[in-house]
N, C-alpha and C positions, 0 to 999 in steps of 0.2 A: 504493500500500500504506500502511496506517495505521501510524504510528510509535508504539511503546510509549514510555512515559515512565519506566519502571522502570529503576533502576540495579542491575546485578548484579555482584557481586564473585566471581571464580573463583579458587580457591586450589588449586594442585597443584605438586609439585616436578618433575613430568614436563613439560618444556616443550612437547613434542609434543602431549600430551593437553590442556594448557592452551590452546594455540593452536587446536586442533581445536574445543574447546568454545566458545572465544571466537568463532570464525568462524561456528559454527552459530547462536549466540545473536544475533550481528550480522545474520545472514541473516533471523532472526525479527524484526529491527528493535528489539532491546533495546540499551540502552547498557551497555557492559561495562568493568569494571576487572579487572586480573589481578595475582596475587601468587604468587611461587614459594616463599614461606615464611610461617609464622604471624606472625613479626615484621613482615614487610612488609604482611601483611593487616591487622594491628592498626593500623599507621600509616595505612593507607587508610581504615579504619573511623573513626578519630578525626577525619579531615579531610574526609570525604565522606559524603553522605547515601546509604546503601545500602539497597535494598529487599529484596534476596535474597542470601544467601550460598550459594555452591556450592563445596563443599570435599571434598578427598580426606581419608582418615583416616591412612594411613601416610606420614609425612614425617619427615625427619631433624631432630634436635635437639628440636623441639617438635611433637607430633603434632596431628592434626586434632581429637581429642577435647578437648584443652585449648583450642583455638580455639572449639569449640562451647560449652564451659563459659564462656569469656570473653564470648561473644555473649549467652548466656542471662542472665548477670549484668549486663551493661552495656547490652544492646539486647534486652530480653525480648520485644519485639513483632516482631523480625526473623525471618522464616522461614529455615530451613536445609535445603538439599538436599545429601545426601551422595552423592559419586561415588567408588566404590572398586573395586578389582580383585577383591575377595572379601568375603564377609560371613559371619562365623561366628555361632553362636547367642549367644555372649557379646557380640560386637559389636552384634548386633541388639538385645539387651536394653539395652545401654548407650545406644544411639541412641534407643530408645523412651523411656527415662527422661530423656533430655536435651531432649526436645521437638522433635526433628527431624521435619519434616513428611513427607519421603519420601527414598528412596535409589535410586541406579542402580548396577548392577553392570556394569563394563567387560567387553567392549565393548558399546555400546548404539547404537541408531539415532538419527537426528535427530528422528524422530517421538516416540520414547520420551523424549528430552530435552525436547521441546516440551511433552508431556503432564505430565511431572514438574514443569517450571517453572510451568506454568499452575496445577497443583494447589497448589504451594507458595505462589504469589502469591495464589491464591484463598483459601487458609487465612488469610493475612494480612488479606485484604479482609474476611473474616467477622468479624474482631475489630477492624474499622475504627473503631467507636465508641469502643473502649477506647484506640486509638491517638490519636484526636482529643482525648479527655479528657486523655491524658498530655501532648500538645502544648500544650493550653490551660493545664495546670498549670505547665508549664515556662516559658510566656511570659506569665503573669499575675502580678500583684503586683509583684515585682521583675522587671519585664518583660524586661530584658535582663541576665540573671544573669552573662553573661560580661563585661559592661562594668562592672567593679568600681570603685566609688568614688562619692563624693558631691560632688566639687569643682564649683564653678560652671561651669567650662569643660566638664566632662563632662556636667553636667545640660543644658547648651545642646545638646549633641550628641543626648542622649536625647530632648529635646523635638522636634528635627527628625525623628528616627526615627519618633516617634509621629504626626507629621503626614504622612509619606510612605508608611508601611508598607502602606496599603490601596489605593494607586494605582500605576500603572505609569510614573510620571514618570521620566525619565532623570536619573541622579544621578552627580555627580563627587565622590569623596572624596579630599581632599588632606591629606597629612601625611607626616612623616618616616618612614623605615624603622623598623619595630618598634613603631609606635604602635597597631596593631590595626585597620587599615583593613578587613581581611577579616572580622573579628569584627563590625564595624559593618554590613557588607553582609549578613552572615548574620542579624544582629538584625533588619534591615529585612525580610528575606524571611520568617523563621520566626515573627515576631510578628504578621504581617499575614494577610489573608484568602487569600493565595496560598501559604500555607505547605505545603500538600499537593502542590504542583506542584514540578518539579525546581529545584534550585539547582546551577548549574555554575560552578566557580571556575577561571579560566584565568590563569596568570602569563605575560603576553606577553613578559616578559624572559627566561623560562626555555626557551622554544621557539625553535629556530633560525628566523631570518627566512624562510628558504626553505620552511619547513614550516607556518608559522603560518597563512597564508591557507587552506591545505587543511584544517588541523585545525579552524579556526573555521567555515568555510562548506561543507566537504565537497568531494567531487570526483566526476567522472564517469569511468567506465572508459576508459582510454586517454588521459587528460588529460595524463599525463606518464609517464616511465619508472618502472615499478613500480606504476602504478595499474591493477591487474588486475581491479578490480571497482568498482562504485559504492559510495561510502561517505558516510554522513551526517556532518555536522559538529557541532561543539559547540553552535552556535546552534540547530540542529534538536533536539538532545538537550534543550535548555533550553526548548523551546517551551511556552508557557502559564505558564512560571515566570520565573526570574531567571538571567541570566548576569552573572558578576562578572569584569571584565577588569582585572586588576591590572597595574601598570606600563604603562599605556596609552601613555605617552610613547615607548615603544620600538616601537610599531607601525609597520610599513612603510607606504609610500604605498598599496600595493595593499590592505592591511588597512584603512587609513583610508578608502579609497574604498568598500570593502564595508560598513564600519560606518556610513558616511553613508547608504548605500542602506537599511540596516536602519532607521535612525532617521527617515529622510524618507519612505520608501515602505513600510516594514514588510514587506520582502521580502529574500531572500538569493539570491545567484547563486553556485552551486558552481563550483569550478575546472573548466574544460572544458565547462560547461553553457551552453546558449543559452536556457534557460527558467527564469525566476525562480520562487522558491517563496515563498508568503506565510507570514509568521511573526508570532506574537503573544507578546511577552515583554517583560520589564523589563530594561533595561541599566543596570548600575551599574559605573562605571569608577573606577579609583583611580590615583594617581600620587604619587611623592615628588619629581617634577621640577617645574619652573616651566613649565607649559604655555604661559603667555602669552609667555614668553621664547622657547620653541620656535616659537611662531607668528611672532614677530618675526624669527626666524632662518630662517623658511620651511621648518622641519622638521616642522611640524604644521599641518594644514589649519585655517584660521581658521573656516570655516563649520562644521566638525566640532566645534571647540572650543565654539562657541556652542550647538550641538545637545546637547553633553554637559552643559553647565552650566545645565540647567533648574533643578536644585536642587544647591547646593554645600554640602558638609559639610567644615569645616576641623577636623581632628583635632589637638588640642593635644598637644605633646610632654610627656613625663612631668615634665620640669623645671618646666613651667608649671602643674602640678597636683600639687604635692608632698603635699597632704593625702590623696591617693589611694594614696600609697606604703604606709602601714601596712596598710590593708585588702587591697591587692594582695598584700603579703607574707604575710599570714595565709592568704589563698586558696591561694598556692603552697605554703606550709608544710603545709597540710592535704592538698593533692593529692599532694605527693611524700613526705610523712611516711607516708602509707598505702602508697604504692607501694614505697618503699625500706626503711622501718623497720617497717611493719606496725603502727604505733601513732602516737599523736599526738606531735608535736614542738612545743616551745615556743621562744621567742626572748627574749633579754634586752633591756631598754629601751635599753641602751647600743648594742647591735647595730642596733636599729631606728633610733636617732638617726643612726648612720653611714649607713644606707641613705637616710634622708630628706635628709641634707646633700649627698649625691652628685648630680651633674648628669645622669646616665644618658643619654649620647649614643646608646646603643642602644635607649633607651626601654623599653617594657614587656617586649619580648623579652629584653633584657639583664637586667632585674630577675628575670625568671623563671629564666634560666640561672644567675644568681648564687645565688638561693635554692635552686634544685635542687642546686647544688654544696654549699652550706652544709648542707643536710639530709643529704647523703651523708657529709660530713666530721664532723658533730657527734656528740655522745654522748647525744642525746636532747633537748638544748637548744642552740640556736644562740647562740654567744657571740662576742666580738670576735675571738678566735683563729680562728674559722671563716670570717671575712670576708676576702676578698683584700686585700692591703696597699694596692693602688692606690686602693681605696675609703676605707680608714681614713685615709690621709694626704692625701686630697683637700681643698682649701680652696675654699670657695664664697664669694667676695666679693660683697656687694651693691654697687650703684653708689656709695652714699655712703661705702663703706669702701675705695675705691680708694687704693692706696698705690704707692710706687715699687717697681721690680723687686727692688732690694736688700732693702727691708723685707719684701716678700712672701717672699723666699727665707729670711730670718731666721725669720719666723713659721712657715714650713713645716718648717724644721729643728727648731724648738722643739716643734712638733706631733709630729714623729717621735720626738724624745727622750722626750716624755711617754708616748708609746705603748709605748716599750720600757723604761720605768722608768729613764730617764737612762743607759742602757747605751750609752756612746759607741762602743764597738766594733761593737755590733749596728746602731746608727744609721748609722755610717759605711758598713757593708755595704749597708744599704738604699739610702742616698743615692749609693753608688758613688764615694765620696771617702775619702781617708785621714783619720786623726784630726787631723793637723796642719791640714789644710784646713778640717775641721769647726770647730776652735777659731777659726781666723782669720775665718771667715764669721760667727761669732757676736759678734765684737768691734764 
């Protein structure tokens, strides 16, 4: 049976209906995601390339109409199929105006679902030229818009992306947590000639070791307890496109063996299967671990390591590209200003300076979280008072400025005093010492 490459998101607060529709679509060989609320659906839409939304209308807290409105504003080319228990004239009019392709009234047969899905996806295919134009616009000029910054280190990463985006060479992305390894993988996929094919992201550290092999390679009916039917794996779902394997250092021996088969033979073997399946896709792996050290410790296959490192991309930590902090800050201010304040938010130069001086152990992810918090807390302009204290009182010493621990302590205390206008009571509270100790440490 031919496998479809479309990703379908199903949204319904009725878990039984949700699982029923998912099983029917999986039987039709579509790859499915499911959500029990609009909030969960929006989260999936932000992180995953979805080709069709199948949604109920009546849901608690936020209803399906608001989800449809969100999709029409943020993903105007995505077709929507409504599944509902009833449909009034008013609802029908609302659906018509929102651009929904079709709707099904519960209960419905599997054949009715198949026809509605094919109709909805067909409507999207009819506007394929427009979709391709939008993709081209998003990936041209500032080719990798999500990779914000112009530092030399980031430009080197962009240069490598430009060289690998149109081929299926295996790539290993190395970098600390929060540096944006998945963004780089997405930039490689969506800026290249395979952008219309699937992109499947898998966090190998988030899936239990006992399940990861079956999730990646699929399984045959009866392969283990609970395997009541044949199921395709994520590698098959990504066929012709790209699979991104994050935290590959956490992969078990069985998964490593299966991945080596993919890279060497271009085939997969499902759990419980005796017949391999041919597959054609690009593998991008990522890690914040030292794979060479894991190889030395015999926790990672050496032959797999060399297969993965056809092309290596080292992602610099944010502290090594501080010139990128101001544009990243502006990007997140625009993003969260609109989301939380419904207007533009500004930031003072003093607040930007604090952000630039900080070392960012959590990298870009930490910066985004801090800016998000500051936007929420500010009154339309982010000031020093909106920045967490641990950033304001951080001291970033260059190598030539190295001093004794006692002198560094004095400098830090003086920095805290300046920040609180020499209010020794407030400074003592921040430092966690009494005023007498504060005075003695400054002598």
